[in-house]
C-alpha positions in Angstrom: 188.7 98.1 104.2 187.8 94.4 104.6 188.9 92.3 107.7 188.8 88.8 108.6 186.3 88.9 111.4 183.9 91.5 110.3 184.3 91.4 106.6 182.9 94.2 104.8 181.6 95.8 108.0 185.3 96.8 108.4 184.6 99.9 106.4 183.3 101.4 109.9 186.8 101.3 111.2 187.2 101.4 114.9 183.7 102.8 115.6 180.7 101.1 116.9 182.6 97.9 118.3 182.9 94.3 117.0 179.5 93.1 118.1 177.6 95.6 116.2 179.9 95.0 113.2 179.5 91.2 113.2 175.7 91.7 113.2 176.0 94.0 110.3 178.1 91.5 108.5 175.6 88.7 109.1 172.7 90.7 107.8 174.6 91.9 104.7 175.9 88.7 103.8 172.4 87.3 103.9 170.9 90.2 102.2 173.3 90.3 99.1 173.1 86.7 98.0 170.7 85.7 95.3 167.5 84.1 96.4 164.7 82.0 94.9 161.9 84.0 93.0 158.5 83.2 94.4 156.9 83.6 90.9 159.1 81.9 88.6 161.2 79.7 91.1 164.5 80.6 89.6 167.4 82.0 91.6 167.4 85.5 90.0 166.1 87.7 92.8 167.8 90.8 93.8 167.2 93.4 96.5 166.6 96.9 94.7 166.1 98.9 97.8 164.8 98.6 101.3 161.8 96.2 100.9 161.9 96.1 97.1 162.7 93.1 95.3 163.4 92.5 91.7 163.5 89.2 89.5 166.1 89.4 86.6 164.2 86.4 84.7 160.5 87.1 84.8 161.1 90.8 85.5 158.7 90.8 88.6 158.9 93.8 91.0 157.4 93.2 94.6 157.7 94.4 98.1 158.9 92.2 100.7 160.8 92.7 104.1 163.6 95.3 104.3 166.6 92.7 104.2 165.1 89.6 103.0 162.1 88.7 100.5 159.7 87.6 103.0 159.8 88.1 106.8 160.3 85.0 109.0 
């Protein structure tokens, strides 16, 4: 269930509190959007698993941070 305040983290229902769900929402929204590939410079980078990133254009697979391609 999706809610206005916590978005996709609404699937947790009344558990865990709103602060935790807002943090999850923020991380998931940043994690799921497409990013620029460091090899071919195109926006086709997608997260495959925790720390594994794949470019749909140049078919490059590389390791990065768990939720973002490179740690800040």
